[in-house]
SELONU-832826 format. One record per residue (C-alpha): residue in three letters; x, y, z negated. Coordinates in pm, 1 decimal, decimal comma, always signed. Each point is the difference from the previous one (the first is absolute). Example, Ala and Ser with C-alpha at 12.3 -4.5 7.8 and 13.67 -1.06 7.14 Angstrom:
BEGIN
> residuo; xx; yy; zz
> ALA; +1230,0; -450,0; -780,0 $
> SER; +137,0; +344,0; +66,0 $
% end
This chain:
BEGIN
> residuo; xx; yy; zz
> UNK; +10441,8; +7695,0; -9275,5 $
> UNK; -275,7; +66,5; -257,6 $
> UNK; -171,9; +334,9; -17,2 $
> UNK; +44,9; +158,5; -344,6 $
> UNK; -205,1; +310,6; -82,7 $
> UNK; +27,2; +11,4; -381,2 $
> UNK; +300,3; -35,9; -228,0 $
> UNK; +118,9; +74,7; -351,6 $
> UNK; +363,3; +98,6; -50,8 $
> UNK; +243,3; +140,8; -255,9 $
> UNK; +217,8; +307,4; +53,2 $
> UNK; +288,4; +107,4; -221,5 $
> UNK; +202,0; +316,8; +46,5 $
> UNK; +370,6; +1,7; -78,9 $
> UNK; +120,7; +94,9; -346,9 $
> UNK; +212,9; +310,5; -32,8 $
> UNK; +374,8; -48,4; -40,9 $
> UNK; +163,8; +65,2; -336,5 $
> UNK; +200,5; +313,5; -70,3 $
> UNK; +371,2; -42,0; -67,1 $
> UNK; +206,1; +80,6; -310,9 $
> UNK; +340,5; +111,2; +125,0 $
> UNK; +271,9; +255,1; -85,9 $
> UNK; +234,2; +175,2; +234,3 $
> UNK; +351,2; -130,2; -45,7 $
> UNK; +276,5; +157,2; +207,2 $
> UNK; +366,0; +56,3; -63,6 $
> UNK; +70,5; +344,1; -146,0 $
> UNK; -376,8; +60,1; -53,4 $
> UNK; -64,9; -55,6; -370,7 $
> UNK; -358,0; -34,7; -121,5 $
> UNK; -140,4; -12,5; +352,8 $
> UNK; -354,7; -32,8; -128,3 $
> UNK; -294,9; -222,3; +99,2 $
> UNK; -43,6; -79,1; +369,7 $
> UNK; -253,7; -280,9; +8,8 $
> UNK; -219,8; -2,0; +311,3 $
> UNK; -377,4; -49,7; +22,8 $
> UNK; -169,9; -320,4; +98,9 $
> UNK; -183,4; -8,1; +332,3 $
> UNK; -378,9; -3,6; +22,4 $
> UNK; -164,5; -331,6; +74,8 $
> UNK; -155,3; -62,6; +340,8 $
> UNK; -376,3; +25,7; +50,6 $
> UNK; -237,8; -237,8; +177,2 $
> UNK; -178,0; +171,2; +290,7 $
> UNK; -285,1; -160,8; +191,6 $
> UNK; -32,0; +112,2; +363,6 $
> UNK; -264,7; -72,6; +262,6 $
> UNK; +98,9; -124,9; +344,0 $
> UNK; -199,7; -106,3; +304,4 $
> UNK; +256,9; -267,9; +79,5 $
> UNK; -158,2; -229,0; -260,6 $
> UNK; -350,9; -148,7; +15,2 $
> UNK; +4,5; -234,5; -300,0 $
> UNK; +128,6; -19,5; -356,6 $
> UNK; +174,9; -328,0; +76,4 $
> UNK; +327,0; +120,8; -159,3 $
> UNK; -171,2; +4,8; -339,8 $
> UNK; -74,9; -373,3; +31,0 $
> UNK; +367,8; -82,3; -41,9 $
> UNK; +112,1; +283,2; -227,4 $
> UNK; -181,2; +178,2; -282,1 $
> UNK; +276,0; +193,1; -184,0 $
> UNK; +164,3; +308,7; +147,5 $
> UNK; +283,8; +170,2; -186,8 $
> UNK; +195,7; +317,8; +66,8 $
> UNK; +369,4; +34,2; -81,4 $
> UNK; +110,0; +131,4; -339,7 $
> UNK; +217,4; +311,0; -20,6 $
> UNK; +374,4; -40,7; -48,1 $
> UNK; +165,4; +93,4; -327,4 $
> UNK; +195,7; +324,3; -31,9 $
> UNK; +380,6; -4,7; -15,6 $
> UNK; +281,7; +212,8; -134,3 $
> UNK; +122,9; +318,3; +165,1 $
> UNK; -365,9; +112,6; +12,0 $
> UNK; -77,4; -247,5; +277,0 $
> UNK; -374,6; -55,1; +13,8 $
> UNK; -142,7; -340,6; +80,9 $
> UNK; -162,8; -61,8; +338,2 $
> UNK; -380,0; +13,0; +25,2 $
> UNK; -163,4; -337,8; +47,8 $
> UNK; -143,5; -67,4; +345,2 $
> UNK; -375,5; +28,8; +40,7 $
> UNK; -190,2; -309,4; +105,9 $
> UNK; -221,9; +71,9; +302,0 $
> UNK; -290,1; -242,3; +12,2 $
> UNK; -201,6; +4,7; +323,1 $
> UNK; -367,1; -93,5; +24,8 $
> UNK; -242,5; +10,6; +294,8 $
> UNK; -173,6; +330,4; +69,1 $
> UNK; -342,3; -22,3; -161,4 $
> UNK; +126,2; -137,3; -333,2 $
> UNK; -151,6; +107,2; -331,1 $
> UNK; +230,0; -8,3; -302,5 $
> UNK; -156,1; -31,9; -345,0 $
> UNK; +114,5; -67,2; -353,8 $
> UNK; -41,1; -371,9; -67,8 $
> UNK; -79,1; +55,5; -368,9 $
> UNK; -256,7; +280,2; +22,9 $
> UNK; -120,9; -26,2; +359,9 $
> UNK; +64,2; +372,1; +53,6 $
> UNK; +53,4; +89,0; +365,2 $
> UNK; +342,1; +160,5; +29,4 $
> UNK; +49,5; +50,9; +373,9 $
> UNK; -174,0; -55,6; +332,3 $
> UNK; +268,9; -33,2; +265,6 $
> UNK; -183,1; +43,3; +329,1 $
> UNK; +251,7; +165,5; +232,6 $
> UNK; +343,7; -99,0; +125,8 $
> UNK; +259,6; +135,5; -241,5 $
> UNK; -238,4; +61,1; -293,7 $
> UNK; +186,6; -88,3; -317,3 $
> UNK; -59,2; -32,3; -370,5 $
> UNK; +252,2; +17,7; -283,5 $
> UNK; -100,5; -314,3; -185,7 $
> UNK; +248,8; +17,2; -289,8 $
> UNK; +263,8; +262,5; -73,3 $
> UNK; +359,5; -86,2; -86,1 $
> UNK; +134,9; +63,5; -349,6 $
> UNK; +206,2; +312,4; -65,9 $
> UNK; +372,5; -48,3; -45,6 $
> UNK; +152,3; +64,3; -341,9 $
> UNK; +224,0; +302,0; -63,1 $
> UNK; +371,5; -46,9; -64,0 $
> UNK; +171,9; +131,1; -311,7 $
> UNK; +119,8; +312,1; +182,4 $
> UNK; -353,5; +138,7; -46,1 $
> UNK; +16,7; -21,8; -378,9 $
> UNK; +315,1; +203,2; -68,0 $
> UNK; -54,0; +303,1; -221,9 $
> UNK; +196,9; +234,9; -220,7 $
> UNK; -68,2; -222,8; -299,5 $
> UNK; +46,8; -332,6; +183,6 $
> UNK; +276,6; +28,0; +255,8 $
> UNK; +50,0; -375,0; +38,5 $
> UNK; -345,2; -161,6; +19,2 $
> UNK; +22,5; -376,7; +0,4 $
> UNK; -347,2; -77,7; +119,4 $
> UNK; -184,2; +0,9; +332,8 $
> UNK; -355,5; -76,2; +108,3 $
> UNK; -118,7; -331,7; +131,3 $
> UNK; -196,1; +3,6; +323,8 $
> UNK; -376,8; -5,9; -26,8 $
> UNK; -185,3; -308,8; +120,8 $
> UNK; -175,7; +18,5; +336,4 $
> UNK; -376,9; -25,3; +24,6 $
> UNK; -161,2; -335,9; +68,9 $
> UNK; -351,6; -129,5; +61,3 $
> UNK; -213,7; -252,7; +182,2 $
> UNK; -182,1; +128,0; +307,6 $
> UNK; -262,2; -138,4; +233,2 $
> UNK; -9,9; +63,5; +374,2 $
> UNK; -312,9; -46,2; +211,7 $
> UNK; +10,9; +26,4; +377,5 $
> UNK; -276,0; +152,2; +209,2 $
> UNK; +95,4; -37,0; +363,4 $
> UNK; +10,4; +316,0; +207,5 $
> UNK; -158,8; -83,8; +332,4 $
> UNK; -183,4; +200,8; +263,2 $
> UNK; -259,9; -267,6; +71,6 $
> UNK; -134,5; -264,8; -236,3 $
> UNK; -170,5; -311,2; +139,3 $
> UNK; -270,4; -134,1; -231,0 $
> UNK; -230,4; -289,5; +67,9 $
> UNK; -129,3; -332,4; -118,5 $
> UNK; +221,6; -307,8; +31,5 $
> UNK; +38,0; -122,0; +359,9 $
> UNK; -114,4; +328,2; +152,4 $
> UNK; +316,6; +3,4; +214,3 $
> UNK; +199,8; +272,2; -176,8 $
> UNK; +328,5; -192,5; +18,3 $
> UNK; -45,0; -74,3; +369,8 $
> UNK; -78,9; +365,8; +64,2 $
> UNK; +310,9; +115,2; -187,4 $
> UNK; +219,5; -247,3; +187,4 $
> UNK; -134,4; +122,9; +335,7 $
> UNK; +49,4; +368,8; -78,4 $
> UNK; +340,4; -19,7; -172,0 $
> UNK; +307,8; -214,9; -44,2 $
> UNK; -129,9; -134,0; -333,0 $
> UNK; -23,1; -379,1; -25,5 $
> UNK; -272,6; -86,8; -250,7 $
> UNK; -109,8; -361,4; -25,1 $
> UNK; -259,3; -85,3; +265,2 $
> UNK; -161,6; -340,0; +42,1 $
> UNK; -293,8; -159,7; +188,1 $
> UNK; -169,8; -91,3; -328,9 $
> UNK; -166,0; +217,7; -267,4 $
> UNK; +227,3; +150,0; -266,3 $
> UNK; +66,6; +340,4; -150,4 $
> UNK; +315,1; +208,5; -22,4 $
> UNK; +135,2; -10,2; -354,9 $
> UNK; +206,2; +319,5; +1,9 $
> UNK; -3,7; +334,3; +185,3 $
> UNK; +179,7; +22,4; +332,9 $
> UNK; +141,5; +313,9; +159,1 $
> UNK; +60,2; +75,3; +366,3 $
> UNK; +114,1; +298,1; +207,5 $
> UNK; -239,9; +69,5; +286,6 $
> UNK; +96,9; +192,1; +314,3 $
> UNK; -275,0; +246,4; +92,1 $
> UNK; -64,9; +173,4; +332,3 $
> UNK; +212,9; +311,3; +37,9 $
> UNK; +302,9; -151,0; -168,7 $
> UNK; -128,8; +37,1; -356,5 $
> UNK; +19,1; -278,4; -256,8 $
> UNK; -212,9; -98,4; -296,2 $
> UNK; +32,7; -245,1; -285,9 $
> UNK; -275,4; -260,7; -23,4 $
> UNK; -68,1; -210,5; -309,8 $
> UNK; -188,3; -329,3; +4,1 $
> UNK; -165,3; -41,8; -342,8 $
> UNK; -90,7; -356,4; -114,9 $
> UNK; -363,8; -82,6; +63,9 $
> UNK; -273,2; +105,0; -238,9 $
> UNK; -301,2; -208,0; -85,7 $
> UNK; -327,8; +86,0; -166,7 $
> UNK; +36,1; +71,2; -374,8 $
> UNK; +373,3; +57,1; +32,0 $
> UNK; -43,8; +279,4; -256,7 $
> UNK; -107,2; -271,4; -246,3 $
> UNK; +314,6; -201,1; +68,6 $
> UNK; -125,1; -225,2; +279,1 $
> UNK; +266,7; -116,5; +244,3 $
> UNK; +305,6; +221,8; -23,2 $
> UNK; -213,4; +264,3; -170,0 $
> UNK; +115,6; +357,8; +42,9 $
> UNK; +363,4; -96,7; -48,5 $
> UNK; +117,8; +160,7; +323,7 $
> UNK; -252,8; +279,6; +52,9 $
> UNK; +241,8; +251,0; -154,5 $
> UNK; +183,5; -18,8; +331,6 $
> UNK; -283,5; +168,7; +190,5 $
> UNK; -32,7; +289,7; -245,4 $
> UNK; +265,6; +201,4; +183,3 $
> UNK; -78,3; -98,9; +356,0 $
> UNK; -109,5; +289,7; +215,2 $
> UNK; -286,8; -196,8; +152,0 $
> UNK; -167,3; -339,5; -36,2 $
> UNK; -93,5; -245,4; +273,0 $
> UNK; -278,9; -244,7; -86,1 $
> UNK; +84,8; -312,5; +198,3 $
> UNK; -319,9; -202,5; +48,6 $
> UNK; -45,3; -341,0; +158,5 $
> UNK; -242,9; +86,6; +279,5 $
> UNK; -55,7; -364,7; +95,6 $
> UNK; -230,0; -50,5; -299,5 $
> UNK; +115,8; -360,7; -32,7 $
> UNK; +58,0; +33,7; -375,3 $
> UNK; -217,2; +299,4; -95,0 $
> UNK; -190,9; +286,2; +156,1 $
> UNK; +224,2; +301,4; +85,6 $
> UNK; -239,1; +239,7; -177,7 $
> UNK; +15,1; -215,8; -312,7 $
> UNK; +379,9; +2,7; +21,6 $
> UNK; -0,5; +379,4; +16,5 $
> UNK; -225,3; +34,5; -305,7 $
> UNK; +223,7; -235,6; -202,0 $
> UNK; +310,4; +201,5; +88,8 $
> UNK; -166,4; +334,1; -67,7 $
> UNK; -130,4; -120,2; -335,4 $
> UNK; +336,6; -140,1; -113,0 $
> UNK; +185,8; +315,5; +98,5 $
> UNK; -245,9; +214,4; -195,9 $
> UNK; +20,4; -227,2; -302,8 $
> UNK; +378,0; +27,8; +6,6 $
> UNK; +17,3; +377,6; +39,4 $
> UNK; -273,7; +231,5; +121,9 $
> UNK; +256,6; +226,5; +169,7 $
> UNK; +69,6; -271,8; +257,1 $
> UNK; -349,3; +53,0; +138,5 $
> UNK; +102,7; +355,0; +95,0 $
> UNK; +288,9; -111,7; +219,5 $
> UNK; -29,7; +18,1; +376,2 $
> UNK; -111,1; -338,5; +125,2 $
> UNK; -30,7; -196,1; +321,4 $
> UNK; -216,1; -307,5; +54,0 $
> UNK; +187,4; -251,2; +214,1 $
> UNK; -205,3; -285,8; +145,8 $
> UNK; +253,7; -276,4; +59,2 $
> UNK; -27,6; -335,4; +181,6 $
> UNK; -231,8; +126,5; +272,6 $
> UNK; +152,5; -269,9; +221,7 $
> UNK; -222,1; -244,4; -193,1 $
> UNK; -320,1; +188,2; +90,0 $
> UNK; -216,0; -130,4; +287,6 $
> UNK; +37,3; +325,5; +195,0 $
> UNK; +44,8; +380,2; -4,2 $
> UNK; -365,5; +55,9; -85,6 $
> UNK; +48,3; -151,4; -345,9 $
> UNK; +296,4; +233,1; -68,1 $
> UNK; -214,6; +299,2; +99,7 $
> UNK; -276,5; -115,7; -235,3 $
> UNK; +249,3; -16,0; -287,5 $
> UNK; +124,5; +350,8; +76,4 $
> UNK; -357,4; +125,9; -15,0 $
> UNK; -57,6; -181,2; -330,2 $
> UNK; +289,9; +191,6; -156,6 $
> UNK; -86,3; +335,6; +157,6 $
> UNK; -186,0; +115,5; -309,5 $
> UNK; +293,6; -56,7; -234,6 $
> UNK; +162,6; +328,2; +96,9 $
> UNK; +332,6; -151,9; +104,0 $
> UNK; +156,1; -56,9; +342,3 $
> UNK; -34,6; -355,4; +130,8 $
> UNK; +244,3; -177,7; +232,3 $
> UNK; -32,0; -356,5; +127,7 $
> UNK; +319,8; -198,0; +62,4 $
> UNK; +143,0; -346,4; +29,5 $
> UNK; +331,5; -19,9; -182,0 $
> UNK; +58,3; -341,3; +156,7 $
> UNK; -39,3; +102,8; +365,9 $
> UNK; +98,2; +367,2; -36,8 $
> UNK; -331,5; +135,1; +127,1 $
> UNK; -72,2; +347,6; -136,6 $
> UNK; +336,0; +42,4; -174,4 $
> UNK; +102,6; +291,9; +223,0 $
> UNK; -322,1; +179,1; -95,5 $
> UNK; +77,1; -70,1; -365,4 $
> UNK; +352,3; +145,1; +29,8 $
> UNK; -127,2; +313,6; +172,7 $
> UNK; -259,4; +49,5; -273,4 $
> UNK; +259,2; -46,4; -278,0 $
> UNK; +235,0; +249,0; +165,3 $
> UNK; -271,8; +266,2; +22,8 $
> UNK; -137,3; -66,9; -350,4 $
> UNK; +340,8; +8,7; -170,2 $
> UNK; +92,6; +319,3; +185,6 $
> UNK; -322,7; +160,9; -122,9 $
> UNK; +65,0; -119,8; -357,0 $
> UNK; +350,4; +144,8; +22,9 $
> UNK; -139,1; +339,0; +102,3 $
> UNK; -245,6; -9,0; -290,7 $
> UNK; +278,7; -87,3; -244,3 $
> UNK; +215,8; +285,0; +125,9 $
> UNK; -286,1; +245,1; -24,8 $
> UNK; -137,1; -88,9; -342,9 $
> UNK; +258,5; -209,8; -183,6 $
> UNK; +201,1; +145,9; -284,3 $
> UNK; +251,2; -281,9; +5,4 $
> UNK; -89,1; -100,7; -354,4 $
> UNK; -76,6; -361,9; -72,2 $
> UNK; -315,7; -108,2; -181,1 $
> UNK; +166,8; -172,6; -291,1 $
> UNK; +42,3; +301,0; -224,9 $
> UNK; +364,6; -93,0; -54,6 $
> UNK; +271,9; +235,2; +111,7 $
> UNK; +312,8; -132,4; +166,0 $
> UNK; +342,6; +140,7; -87,8 $
> UNK; -152,4; +250,0; -247,0 $
> UNK; +256,4; +93,4; -260,4 $
> UNK; +268,9; -209,5; +163,1 $
> UNK; +159,5; +241,9; +243,6 $
> UNK; +326,5; -31,3; -186,1 $
> UNK; +26,8; -371,3; +65,4 $
> UNK; +308,4; -88,0; +198,2 $
> UNK; -52,4; -238,1; +286,7 $
> UNK; +282,9; -202,8; +128,6 $
% end
């Protein structure tokens, strides 16, 4: 199943139902007067975030989403039924923008965040509303108003606790497969993952975290080389980054790998350099002995980040890695509770002005 993280789609709210022209007619009740009912309001299209989805794959097969129109009014002052809202679910971490102007409309980061995309049209009034002393038998009613419609664009930024970044063939996919139930493609020949992969990792103490494997970067990715920065948006919201480096040095020096990754992250967005980071020296099973792993740790000591040496293939050092992640994420959680306001960094407010939206 392909991974889709961008899509353009059309939303149309339901039109309001028409008001009714009707007159009360009962035996022994002459000149019963107008009794036309109102049309029902059209349904709205509401976009809601859920953590049950991790891709925008549904938008690959469908691009138009319509809410139900309101029912027409009837005689005896019977109002038409309101059209049903259309609830459109997207993965948590989705940004909704206007396709024509590019204006950011909503940043849906938490489970249950919702955005009223288009509002249903108001139902027309029946002729009973237009009776007056001078016009006791009005023969006109209002038509329902059309519902709003527009093209929108959705962009997904995965919400993960840990983001794995590294050059191609650094072993990120193998690491993810060892730590979680994810099944990324792994092969005994060089290749790079072409789309992000997510896995749920069990940490010591019974906690869990979400880990994202981001397709490999290469030098000058910010200039469009390789896959470019196409998938780096998915590490923007990770709580910490893990630089996965090939410690064997068979393809390039680990220090050179680190500098390439650091440079590409900074070129993409300077804020990524401020995230908590871990340097993970992978493939130590290919080193001649433990002394070489110790030398590499010393070489990275001046970078200011923790360094852990592992072998994703054999499992060596993975327990140490899990213990570190558990402690680091717990500390990040305490910092977020102490200093976070709960506001996102997009500048867009979710649900503002839409408290009256009905959700089915």
